[in-house]
Backbone atoms as SQL, in Angstrom:
CREATE TABLE atoms (id INTEGER PRIMARY KEY, chain TEXT, resi INTEGER, resn TEXT, atom TEXT, x REAL, y REAL, z REAL);
INSERT INTO atoms VALUES
  (1, 'A', 1, 'MET', 'N', 37.274, 58.818, 40.123),
  (2, 'A', 1, 'MET', 'CA', 36.212, 57.861, 39.928),
  (3, 'A', 1, 'MET', 'C', 36.762, 56.673, 39.139),
  (4, 'A', 2, 'THR', 'N', 36.510, 55.486, 39.625),
  (5, 'A', 2, 'THR', 'CA', 36.916, 54.257, 38.955),
  (6, 'A', 2, 'THR', 'C', 35.696, 53.647, 38.290),
  (7, 'A', 3, 'ARG', 'N', 35.732, 53.547, 36.979),
  (8, 'A', 3, 'ARG', 'CA', 34.623, 52.937, 36.260),
  (9, 'A', 3, 'ARG', 'C', 34.886, 51.447, 36.081),
  (10, 'A', 4, 'ILE', 'N', 33.843, 50.664, 36.312),
  (11, 'A', 4, 'ILE', 'CA', 33.897, 49.239, 36.044),
  (12, 'A', 4, 'ILE', 'C', 32.746, 48.894, 35.109),
  (13, 'A', 5, 'TYR', 'N', 32.847, 47.733, 34.459),
  (14, 'A', 5, 'TYR', 'CA', 31.953, 47.415, 33.352),
  (15, 'A', 5, 'TYR', 'C', 31.350, 46.025, 33.525),
  (16, 'A', 6, 'LYS', 'N', 30.077, 45.912, 33.133),
  (17, 'A', 6, 'LYS', 'CA', 29.358, 44.641, 33.201),
  (18, 'A', 6, 'LYS', 'C', 28.778, 44.315, 31.835),
  (19, 'A', 7, 'PHE', 'N', 29.116, 43.128, 31.332),
  (20, 'A', 7, 'PHE', 'CA', 28.519, 42.606, 30.103),
  (21, 'A', 7, 'PHE', 'C', 27.246, 41.866, 30.473),
  (22, 'A', 8, 'ALA', 'N', 26.214, 42.010, 29.647),
  (23, 'A', 8, 'ALA', 'CA', 24.987, 41.247, 29.860),
  (24, 'A', 8, 'ALA', 'C', 24.231, 41.134, 28.546),
  (25, 'A', 9, 'PRO', 'N', 23.553, 40.006, 28.334),
  (26, 'A', 9, 'PRO', 'CA', 22.655, 39.931, 27.183),
  (27, 'A', 9, 'PRO', 'C', 21.554, 40.979, 27.343),
  (28, 'A', 10, 'LYS', 'N', 21.178, 41.606, 26.247),
  (29, 'A', 10, 'LYS', 'CA', 20.189, 42.688, 26.313),
  (30, 'A', 10, 'LYS', 'C', 18.891, 42.238, 26.976),
  (31, 'A', 11, 'ALA', 'N', 18.398, 41.047, 26.657),
  (32, 'A', 11, 'ALA', 'CA', 17.138, 40.567, 27.239),
  (33, 'A', 11, 'ALA', 'C', 17.242, 40.441, 28.751),
  (34, 'A', 12, 'LEU', 'N', 18.370, 39.943, 29.243),
  (35, 'A', 12, 'LEU', 'CA', 18.565, 39.807, 30.687),
  (36, 'A', 12, 'LEU', 'C', 18.644, 41.187, 31.343),
  (37, 'A', 13, 'TRP', 'N', 19.321, 42.119, 30.681),
  (38, 'A', 13, 'TRP', 'CA', 19.427, 43.477, 31.225),
  (39, 'A', 13, 'TRP', 'C', 18.061, 44.154, 31.250),
  (40, 'A', 14, 'ASP', 'N', 17.284, 43.963, 30.202),
  (41, 'A', 14, 'ASP', 'CA', 15.943, 44.551, 30.159),
  (42, 'A', 14, 'ASP', 'C', 15.072, 44.035, 31.306),
  (43, 'A', 15, 'GLU', 'N', 15.205, 42.755, 31.631),
  (44, 'A', 15, 'GLU', 'CA', 14.483, 42.187, 32.779),
  (45, 'A', 15, 'GLU', 'C', 14.926, 42.864, 34.075),
  (46, 'A', 16, 'ALA', 'N', 16.219, 43.101, 34.201),
  (47, 'A', 16, 'ALA', 'CA', 16.753, 43.753, 35.400),
  (48, 'A', 16, 'ALA', 'C', 16.228, 45.177, 35.527),
  (49, 'A', 17, 'VAL', 'N', 16.173, 45.892, 34.421),
  (50, 'A', 17, 'VAL', 'CA', 15.641, 47.258, 34.429),
  (51, 'A', 17, 'VAL', 'C', 14.192, 47.247, 34.908),
  (52, 'A', 18, 'ALA', 'N', 13.411, 46.302, 34.425),
  (53, 'A', 18, 'ALA', 'CA', 12.001, 46.197, 34.835),
  (54, 'A', 18, 'ALA', 'C', 11.877, 45.917, 36.337),
  (55, 'A', 19, 'ARG', 'N', 12.808, 45.140, 36.888),
  (56, 'A', 19, 'ARG', 'CA', 12.812, 44.814, 38.327),
  (57, 'A', 19, 'ARG', 'C', 13.431, 45.923, 39.173),
  (58, 'A', 20, 'GLY', 'N', 14.286, 46.732, 38.558),
  (59, 'A', 20, 'GLY', 'CA', 14.983, 47.779, 39.300),
  (60, 'A', 20, 'GLY', 'C', 16.309, 47.330, 39.872),
  (61, 'A', 21, 'GLU', 'N', 16.704, 46.080, 39.567),
  (62, 'A', 21, 'GLU', 'CA', 17.996, 45.594, 40.049),
  (63, 'A', 21, 'GLU', 'C', 18.476, 44.439, 39.183),
  (64, 'A', 22, 'PHE', 'N', 19.793, 44.315, 39.103),
  (65, 'A', 22, 'PHE', 'CA', 20.418, 43.222, 38.369),
  (66, 'A', 22, 'PHE', 'C', 20.919, 42.223, 39.396),
  (67, 'A', 23, 'THR', 'N', 20.375, 41.017, 39.338),
  (68, 'A', 23, 'THR', 'CA', 20.770, 39.987, 40.307),
  (69, 'A', 23, 'THR', 'C', 21.917, 39.136, 39.788),
  (70, 'A', 24, 'GLY', 'N', 22.169, 39.219, 38.479),
  (71, 'A', 24, 'GLY', 'CA', 23.296, 38.507, 37.906),
  (72, 'A', 24, 'GLY', 'C', 22.916, 37.617, 36.751),
  (73, 'A', 25, 'ALA', 'N', 23.897, 37.351, 35.915),
  (74, 'A', 25, 'ALA', 'CA', 23.782, 36.381, 34.833),
  (75, 'A', 25, 'ALA', 'C', 23.983, 34.990, 35.443),
  (76, 'A', 26, 'PRO', 'N', 23.703, 33.934, 34.696),
  (77, 'A', 26, 'PRO', 'CA', 23.890, 32.587, 35.254),
  (78, 'A', 26, 'PRO', 'C', 25.271, 32.347, 35.876),
  (79, 'A', 27, 'VAL', 'N', 26.332, 32.832, 35.247),
  (80, 'A', 27, 'VAL', 'CA', 27.668, 32.637, 35.820),
  (81, 'A', 27, 'VAL', 'C', 27.815, 33.383, 37.149),
  (82, 'A', 28, 'ASP', 'N', 27.204, 34.560, 37.247),
  (83, 'A', 28, 'ASP', 'CA', 27.255, 35.328, 38.502),
  (84, 'A', 28, 'ASP', 'C', 26.524, 34.578, 39.603),
  (85, 'A', 29, 'LEU', 'N', 25.343, 34.094, 39.289),
  (86, 'A', 29, 'LEU', 'CA', 24.549, 33.363, 40.279),
  (87, 'A', 29, 'LEU', 'C', 25.281, 32.101, 40.740),
  (88, 'A', 30, 'ALA', 'N', 25.939, 31.414, 39.803),
  (89, 'A', 30, 'ALA', 'CA', 26.685, 30.203, 40.149),
  (90, 'A', 30, 'ALA', 'C', 27.887, 30.513, 41.048),
  (91, 'A', 31, 'ASP', 'N', 28.546, 31.638, 40.790),
  (92, 'A', 31, 'ASP', 'CA', 29.743, 31.998, 41.558),
  (93, 'A', 31, 'ASP', 'C', 29.444, 32.743, 42.851),
  (94, 'A', 32, 'GLY', 'N', 28.236, 33.274, 42.994),
  (95, 'A', 32, 'GLY', 'CA', 27.863, 33.968, 44.214),
  (96, 'A', 32, 'GLY', 'C', 28.206, 35.443, 44.247),
  (97, 'A', 33, 'TYR', 'N', 28.564, 36.005, 43.103),
  (98, 'A', 33, 'TYR', 'CA', 28.854, 37.436, 43.007),
  (99, 'A', 33, 'TYR', 'C', 28.702, 37.874, 41.560),
  (100, 'A', 34, 'ILE', 'N', 28.553, 39.178, 41.356),
  (101, 'A', 34, 'ILE', 'CA', 28.443, 39.723, 40.008),
  (102, 'A', 34, 'ILE', 'C', 29.843, 40.083, 39.521),
  (103, 'A', 35, 'HIS', 'N', 30.206, 39.534, 38.370),
  (104, 'A', 35, 'HIS', 'CA', 31.510, 39.777, 37.753),
  (105, 'A', 35, 'HIS', 'C', 31.518, 41.122, 37.037),
  (106, 'A', 36, 'PHE', 'N', 32.568, 41.889, 37.227),
  (107, 'A', 36, 'PHE', 'CA', 32.808, 43.117, 36.493),
  (108, 'A', 36, 'PHE', 'C', 34.215, 43.077, 35.928),
  (109, 'A', 37, 'SER', 'N', 34.514, 43.996, 35.039),
  (110, 'A', 37, 'SER', 'CA', 35.859, 44.169, 34.500),
  (111, 'A', 37, 'SER', 'C', 36.218, 45.646, 34.562),
  (112, 'A', 38, 'THR', 'N', 37.506, 45.919, 34.637),
  (113, 'A', 38, 'THR', 'CA', 37.976, 47.295, 34.513),
  (114, 'A', 38, 'THR', 'C', 38.066, 47.626, 33.027),
  (115, 'A', 39, 'ALA', 'N', 38.318, 48.880, 32.715),
  (116, 'A', 39, 'ALA', 'CA', 38.466, 49.284, 31.312),
  (117, 'A', 39, 'ALA', 'C', 39.572, 48.477, 30.637),
  (118, 'A', 40, 'GLU', 'N', 40.648, 48.233, 31.351),
  (119, 'A', 40, 'GLU', 'CA', 41.780, 47.498, 30.794),
  (120, 'A', 40, 'GLU', 'C', 41.455, 46.027, 30.573),
  (121, 'A', 41, 'GLN', 'N', 40.485, 45.491, 31.282),
  (122, 'A', 41, 'GLN', 'CA', 40.160, 44.065, 31.217),
  (123, 'A', 41, 'GLN', 'C', 39.008, 43.740, 30.268),
  (124, 'A', 42, 'THR', 'N', 38.250, 44.741, 29.841),
  (125, 'A', 42, 'THR', 'CA', 37.007, 44.460, 29.116),
  (126, 'A', 42, 'THR', 'C', 37.214, 43.763, 27.781),
  (127, 'A', 43, 'ARG', 'N', 38.184, 44.187, 27.011),
  (128, 'A', 43, 'ARG', 'CA', 38.375, 43.576, 25.685),
  (129, 'A', 43, 'ARG', 'C', 38.712, 42.096, 25.811),
  (130, 'A', 44, 'GLU', 'N', 39.591, 41.751, 26.733),
  (131, 'A', 44, 'GLU', 'CA', 39.945, 40.348, 26.932),
  (132, 'A', 44, 'GLU', 'C', 38.751, 39.560, 27.479),
  (133, 'A', 45, 'THR', 'N', 38.002, 40.154, 28.395),
  (134, 'A', 45, 'THR', 'CA', 36.802, 39.489, 28.927),
  (135, 'A', 45, 'THR', 'C', 35.805, 39.226, 27.801),
  (136, 'A', 46, 'ALA', 'N', 35.597, 40.209, 26.936),
  (137, 'A', 46, 'ALA', 'CA', 34.665, 40.036, 25.816),
  (138, 'A', 46, 'ALA', 'C', 35.124, 38.902, 24.910),
  (139, 'A', 47, 'ALA', 'N', 36.406, 38.885, 24.585),
  (140, 'A', 47, 'ALA', 'CA', 36.935, 37.857, 23.682),
  (141, 'A', 47, 'ALA', 'C', 36.869, 36.467, 24.324),
  (142, 'A', 48, 'LYS', 'N', 37.129, 36.390, 25.605),
  (143, 'A', 48, 'LYS', 'CA', 37.185, 35.092, 26.286),
  (144, 'A', 48, 'LYS', 'C', 35.802, 34.529, 26.609),
  (145, 'A', 49, 'HIS', 'N', 34.890, 35.380, 27.048),
  (146, 'A', 49, 'HIS', 'CA', 33.600, 34.894, 27.554),
  (147, 'A', 49, 'HIS', 'C', 32.386, 35.231, 26.684),
  (148, 'A', 50, 'PHE', 'N', 32.532, 36.177, 25.746),
  (149, 'A', 50, 'PHE', 'CA', 31.379, 36.632, 24.978),
  (150, 'A', 50, 'PHE', 'C', 31.645, 36.661, 23.470),
  (151, 'A', 51, 'ALA', 'N', 32.618, 35.911, 22.998),
  (152, 'A', 51, 'ALA', 'CA', 32.994, 35.919, 21.584),
  (153, 'A', 51, 'ALA', 'C', 31.783, 35.631, 20.695),
  (154, 'A', 52, 'GLY', 'N', 31.598, 36.488, 19.711),
  (155, 'A', 52, 'GLY', 'CA', 30.549, 36.293, 18.729),
  (156, 'A', 52, 'GLY', 'C', 29.147, 36.645, 19.169),
  (157, 'A', 53, 'GLN', 'N', 28.954, 37.040, 20.419),
  (158, 'A', 53, 'GLN', 'CA', 27.612, 37.381, 20.902),
  (159, 'A', 53, 'GLN', 'C', 27.265, 38.810, 20.481),
  (160, 'A', 54, 'SER', 'N', 26.183, 38.927, 19.743),
  (161, 'A', 54, 'SER', 'CA', 25.820, 40.234, 19.185),
  (162, 'A', 54, 'SER', 'C', 24.717, 40.937, 19.965),
  (163, 'A', 55, 'ASP', 'N', 24.151, 40.288, 20.957),
  (164, 'A', 55, 'ASP', 'CA', 23.012, 40.862, 21.688),
  (165, 'A', 55, 'ASP', 'C', 23.420, 41.458, 23.033),
  (166, 'A', 56, 'LEU', 'N', 24.679, 41.862, 23.161),
  (167, 'A', 56, 'LEU', 'CA', 25.178, 42.322, 24.458),
  (168, 'A', 56, 'LEU', 'C', 24.992, 43.814, 24.680),
  (169, 'A', 57, 'VAL', 'N', 24.886, 44.154, 25.963),
  (170, 'A', 57, 'VAL', 'CA', 25.014, 45.544, 26.386),
  (171, 'A', 57, 'VAL', 'C', 26.203, 45.614, 27.339),
  (172, 'A', 58, 'LEU', 'N', 26.737, 46.801, 27.467),
  (173, 'A', 58, 'LEU', 'CA', 27.829, 47.054, 28.394),
  (174, 'A', 58, 'LEU', 'C', 27.367, 48.152, 29.349),
  (175, 'A', 59, 'ALA', 'N', 27.278, 47.799, 30.624),
  (176, 'A', 59, 'ALA', 'CA', 26.871, 48.758, 31.648),
  (177, 'A', 59, 'ALA', 'C', 28.115, 49.353, 32.299),
  (178, 'A', 60, 'VAL', 'N', 28.039, 50.645, 32.580),
  (179, 'A', 60, 'VAL', 'CA', 29.136, 51.378, 33.198),
  (180, 'A', 60, 'VAL', 'C', 28.714, 51.756, 34.615),
  (181, 'A', 61, 'ILE', 'N', 29.572, 51.435, 35.581),
  (182, 'A', 61, 'ILE', 'CA', 29.252, 51.668, 36.991),
  (183, 'A', 61, 'ILE', 'C', 30.442, 52.348, 37.659),
  (184, 'A', 62, 'GLU', 'N', 30.176, 53.250, 38.573),
  (185, 'A', 62, 'GLU', 'CA', 31.223, 53.884, 39.365),
  (186, 'A', 62, 'GLU', 'C', 31.511, 52.982, 40.566),
  (187, 'A', 63, 'ALA', 'N', 32.696, 52.411, 40.612),
  (188, 'A', 63, 'ALA', 'CA', 33.050, 51.428, 41.641),
  (189, 'A', 63, 'ALA', 'C', 32.860, 51.971, 43.055),
  (190, 'A', 64, 'GLU', 'N', 33.218, 53.199, 43.273),
  (191, 'A', 64, 'GLU', 'CA', 33.159, 53.768, 44.623),
  (192, 'A', 64, 'GLU', 'C', 31.736, 53.828, 45.177),
  (193, 'A', 65, 'ARG', 'N', 30.735, 53.837, 44.314),
  (194, 'A', 65, 'ARG', 'CA', 29.339, 53.902, 44.769),
  (195, 'A', 65, 'ARG', 'C', 28.842, 52.565, 45.315),
  (196, 'A', 66, 'LEU', 'N', 29.585, 51.482, 45.082),
  (197, 'A', 66, 'LEU', 'CA', 29.093, 50.156, 45.438),
  (198, 'A', 66, 'LEU', 'C', 29.424, 49.742, 46.866),
  (199, 'A', 67, 'GLY', 'N', 30.250, 50.513, 47.543),
  (200, 'A', 67, 'GLY', 'CA', 30.511, 50.246, 48.954),
  (201, 'A', 67, 'GLY', 'C', 31.383, 49.031, 49.207),
  (202, 'A', 68, 'ASP', 'N', 31.298, 48.521, 50.433),
  (203, 'A', 68, 'ASP', 'CA', 32.211, 47.465, 50.865),
  (204, 'A', 68, 'ASP', 'C', 31.832, 46.074, 50.363),
  (205, 'A', 69, 'LYS', 'N', 30.745, 45.950, 49.645),
  (206, 'A', 69, 'LYS', 'CA', 30.377, 44.656, 49.047),
  (207, 'A', 69, 'LYS', 'C', 31.078, 44.436, 47.708),
  (208, 'A', 70, 'LEU', 'N', 31.807, 45.455, 47.234),
  (209, 'A', 70, 'LEU', 'CA', 32.630, 45.299, 46.039),
  (210, 'A', 70, 'LEU', 'C', 34.018, 44.878, 46.490),
  (211, 'A', 71, 'LYS', 'N', 34.449, 43.725, 46.045),
  (212, 'A', 71, 'LYS', 'CA', 35.764, 43.183, 46.417),
  (213, 'A', 71, 'LYS', 'C', 36.629, 43.084, 45.167),
  (214, 'A', 72, 'TRP', 'N', 37.899, 43.420, 45.317),
  (215, 'A', 72, 'TRP', 'CA', 38.862, 43.288, 44.226),
  (216, 'A', 72, 'TRP', 'C', 39.646, 42.009, 44.486),
  (217, 'A', 73, 'GLU', 'N', 39.409, 40.999, 43.631),
  (218, 'A', 73, 'GLU', 'CA', 39.962, 39.674, 43.891),
  (219, 'A', 73, 'GLU', 'C', 40.765, 39.179, 42.688),
  (220, 'A', 74, 'PRO', 'N', 41.830, 38.416, 42.961),
  (221, 'A', 74, 'PRO', 'CA', 42.654, 37.897, 41.858),
  (222, 'A', 74, 'PRO', 'C', 41.877, 36.905, 41.009),
  (223, 'A', 75, 'SER', 'N', 42.095, 37.019, 39.714),
  (224, 'A', 75, 'SER', 'CA', 41.451, 36.106, 38.769),
  (225, 'A', 75, 'SER', 'C', 42.441, 35.842, 37.654),
  (226, 'A', 76, 'ARG', 'N', 42.010, 36.008, 36.423),
  (227, 'A', 76, 'ARG', 'CA', 42.814, 35.714, 35.244),
  (228, 'A', 76, 'ARG', 'C', 44.226, 36.293, 35.346),
  (229, 'A', 77, 'GLY', 'N', 45.226, 35.428, 35.353),
  (230, 'A', 77, 'GLY', 'CA', 46.612, 35.878, 35.390),
  (231, 'A', 77, 'GLY', 'C', 46.993, 36.608, 36.658),
  (232, 'A', 78, 'GLY', 'N', 46.204, 36.472, 37.716),
  (233, 'A', 78, 'GLY', 'CA', 46.495, 37.144, 38.971),
  (234, 'A', 78, 'GLY', 'C', 46.009, 38.581, 39.033),
  (235, 'A', 79, 'ALA', 'N', 45.427, 39.083, 37.949),
  (236, 'A', 79, 'ALA', 'CA', 44.908, 40.452, 37.939),
  (237, 'A', 79, 'ALA', 'C', 43.727, 40.561, 38.893),
  (238, 'A', 80, 'LEU', 'N', 43.568, 41.725, 39.512),
  (239, 'A', 80, 'LEU', 'CA', 42.447, 41.959, 40.413),
  (240, 'A', 80, 'LEU', 'C', 41.219, 42.355, 39.608),
  (241, 'A', 81, 'PHE', 'N', 40.144, 41.613, 39.821),
  (242, 'A', 81, 'PHE', 'CA', 38.876, 41.886, 39.161),
  (243, 'A', 81, 'PHE', 'C', 37.851, 42.314, 40.200),
  (244, 'A', 82, 'PRO', 'N', 36.966, 43.252, 39.847),
  (245, 'A', 82, 'PRO', 'CA', 35.910, 43.678, 40.775),
  (246, 'A', 82, 'PRO', 'C', 34.758, 42.671, 40.789),
  (247, 'A', 83, 'HIS', 'N', 34.382, 42.258, 41.982),
  (248, 'A', 83, 'HIS', 'CA', 33.274, 41.318, 42.193),
  (249, 'A', 83, 'HIS', 'C', 32.323, 41.930, 43.208),
  (250, 'A', 84, 'LEU', 'N', 31.042, 41.968, 42.882),
  (251, 'A', 84, 'LEU', 'CA', 30.038, 42.566, 43.761),
  (252, 'A', 84, 'LEU', 'C', 29.227, 41.467, 44.437),
  (253, 'A', 85, 'TYR', 'N', 29.258, 41.452, 45.757),
  (254, 'A', 85, 'TYR', 'CA', 28.581, 40.438, 46.557),
  (255, 'A', 85, 'TYR', 'C', 27.207, 40.923, 47.036),
  (256, 'A', 86, 'ARG', 'N', 26.446, 41.442, 46.104),
  (257, 'A', 86, 'ARG', 'CA', 25.051, 41.840, 46.334),
  (258, 'A', 86, 'ARG', 'C', 24.464, 42.178, 44.979),
  (259, 'A', 87, 'THR', 'N', 23.172, 42.465, 44.949),
  (260, 'A', 87, 'THR', 'CA', 22.569, 42.865, 43.684),
  (261, 'A', 87, 'THR', 'C', 23.019, 44.282, 43.317),
  (262, 'A', 88, 'LEU', 'N', 22.868, 44.605, 42.062),
  (263, 'A', 88, 'LEU', 'CA', 23.218, 45.921, 41.540),
  (264, 'A', 88, 'LEU', 'C', 21.932, 46.680, 41.264),
  (265, 'A', 89, 'ALA', 'N', 21.736, 47.783, 41.972),
  (266, 'A', 89, 'ALA', 'CA', 20.545, 48.613, 41.757),
  (267, 'A', 89, 'ALA', 'C', 20.705, 49.404, 40.460),
  (268, 'A', 90, 'MET', 'N', 19.622, 49.558, 39.743),
  (269, 'A', 90, 'MET', 'CA', 19.681, 50.276, 38.471),
  (270, 'A', 90, 'MET', 'C', 20.110, 51.734, 38.648),
  (271, 'A', 91, 'ASP', 'N', 19.821, 52.326, 39.806),
  (272, 'A', 91, 'ASP', 'CA', 20.245, 53.720, 40.005),
  (273, 'A', 91, 'ASP', 'C', 21.743, 53.840, 40.284),
  (274, 'A', 92, 'GLU', 'N', 22.444, 52.709, 40.376),
  (275, 'A', 92, 'GLU', 'CA', 23.902, 52.726, 40.525),
  (276, 'A', 92, 'GLU', 'C', 24.615, 52.655, 39.171),
  (277, 'A', 93, 'VAL', 'N', 23.861, 52.511, 38.110),
  (278, 'A', 93, 'VAL', 'CA', 24.423, 52.373, 36.767),
  (279, 'A', 93, 'VAL', 'C', 24.526, 53.750, 36.116),
  (280, 'A', 94, 'LEU', 'N', 25.729, 54.086, 35.666),
  (281, 'A', 94, 'LEU', 'CA', 25.938, 55.384, 35.020),
  (282, 'A', 94, 'LEU', 'C', 25.355, 55.408, 33.615),
  (283, 'A', 95, 'SER', 'N', 25.593, 54.342, 32.857),
  (284, 'A', 95, 'SER', 'CA', 25.082, 54.271, 31.491),
  (285, 'A', 95, 'SER', 'C', 25.105, 52.827, 31.010),
  (286, 'A', 96, 'VAL', 'N', 24.345, 52.581, 29.955),
  (287, 'A', 96, 'VAL', 'CA', 24.288, 51.262, 29.325),
  (288, 'A', 96, 'VAL', 'C', 24.282, 51.486, 27.819),
  (289, 'A', 97, 'CYS', 'N', 25.163, 50.783, 27.121),
  (290, 'A', 97, 'CYS', 'CA', 25.267, 50.936, 25.675),
  (291, 'A', 97, 'CYS', 'C', 25.249, 49.572, 25.008),
  (292, 'A', 98, 'ALA', 'N', 24.689, 49.523, 23.797),
  (293, 'A', 98, 'ALA', 'CA', 24.766, 48.307, 22.992),
  (294, 'A', 98, 'ALA', 'C', 26.225, 48.052, 22.646),
  (295, 'A', 99, 'LEU', 'N', 26.581, 46.793, 22.536),
  (296, 'A', 99, 'LEU', 'CA', 27.958, 46.411, 22.215),
  (297, 'A', 99, 'LEU', 'C', 27.945, 45.580, 20.923),
  (298, 'A', 100, 'PRO', 'N', 27.939, 46.265, 19.780),
  (299, 'A', 100, 'PRO', 'CA', 27.829, 45.555, 18.498),
  (300, 'A', 100, 'PRO', 'C', 29.123, 44.830, 18.135),
  (301, 'A', 101, 'LEU', 'N', 28.991, 43.945, 17.160),
  (302, 'A', 101, 'LEU', 'CA', 30.153, 43.246, 16.615),
  (303, 'A', 101, 'LEU', 'C', 30.658, 43.974, 15.377),
  (304, 'A', 102, 'LYS', 'N', 31.979, 44.017, 15.224),
  (305, 'A', 102, 'LYS', 'CA', 32.580, 44.549, 14.005),
  (306, 'A', 102, 'LYS', 'C', 32.586, 43.436, 12.953),
  (307, 'A', 103, 'GLU', 'N', 32.976, 43.781, 11.752),
  (308, 'A', 103, 'GLU', 'CA', 33.018, 42.801, 10.660),
  (309, 'A', 103, 'GLU', 'C', 33.924, 41.620, 10.974),
  (310, 'A', 104, 'ASP', 'N', 34.978, 41.859, 11.768),
  (311, 'A', 104, 'ASP', 'CA', 35.913, 40.773, 12.097),
  (312, 'A', 104, 'ASP', 'C', 35.422, 39.897, 13.248),
  (313, 'A', 105, 'GLY', 'N', 34.216, 40.178, 13.769),
  (314, 'A', 105, 'GLY', 'CA', 33.644, 39.362, 14.830),
  (315, 'A', 105, 'GLY', 'C', 34.009, 39.814, 16.238),
  (316, 'A', 106, 'GLN', 'N', 34.871, 40.817, 16.352),
  (317, 'A', 106, 'GLN', 'CA', 35.234, 41.365, 17.660),
  (318, 'A', 106, 'GLN', 'C', 34.205, 42.428, 18.055),
  (319, 'A', 107, 'HIS', 'N', 34.054, 42.637, 19.350),
  (320, 'A', 107, 'HIS', 'CA', 33.113, 43.656, 19.815),
  (321, 'A', 107, 'HIS', 'C', 33.672, 45.055, 19.556),
  (322, 'A', 108, 'ASP', 'N', 32.767, 45.954, 19.215),
  (323, 'A', 108, 'ASP', 'CA', 33.134, 47.331, 18.910),
  (324, 'A', 108, 'ASP', 'C', 32.867, 48.203, 20.130),
  (325, 'A', 109, 'PHE', 'N', 33.941, 48.544, 20.841),
  (326, 'A', 109, 'PHE', 'CA', 33.797, 49.345, 22.051),
  (327, 'A', 109, 'PHE', 'C', 33.748, 50.843, 21.744),
  (328, 'A', 110, 'GLY', 'N', 34.131, 51.217, 20.535),
  (329, 'A', 110, 'GLY', 'CA', 34.117, 52.640, 20.187),
  (330, 'A', 110, 'GLY', 'C', 34.843, 53.441, 21.248),
  (331, 'A', 111, 'ASP', 'N', 34.183, 54.458, 21.777),
  (332, 'A', 111, 'ASP', 'CA', 34.782, 55.284, 22.830),
  (333, 'A', 111, 'ASP', 'C', 34.134, 55.011, 24.197),
  (334, 'A', 112, 'LEU', 'N', 33.623, 53.788, 24.375),
  (335, 'A', 112, 'LEU', 'CA', 32.940, 53.440, 25.628),
  (336, 'A', 112, 'LEU', 'C', 33.883, 53.342, 26.823),
  (337, 'A', 113, 'LEU', 'N', 35.139, 53.015, 26.586),
  (338, 'A', 113, 'LEU', 'CA', 36.075, 52.754, 27.687),
  (339, 'A', 113, 'LEU', 'C', 36.921, 53.978, 27.976),
  (340, 'A', 114, 'VAL', 'N', 36.374, 54.856, 28.803),
  (341, 'A', 114, 'VAL', 'CA', 37.105, 56.082, 29.162),
  (342, 'A', 114, 'VAL', 'C', 37.385, 56.098, 30.640);
């Protein structure tokens, strides 16, 4: 099983839960797909795109459940990033956890990335 991860502001995620699907954050909607990161990419993604944001959640998804609309495409430094070209149903999400900030301002992933 390949786990992939989605960062989202808690309020936006709560709206998605109420709807039963996540259609994307503004950057996802602008790009035409939902951005995900692998376990190895999450810390850099958090530092680059979500620095200092304390209201985030991190959703965990099993990549294989997303079917052929999940594409692995080159992005930062040529690394392959998972991009989903459809909405994400809430029943496809394995878990969602708060992503607090540590005293140094970095996100505290604890043991979330397994």
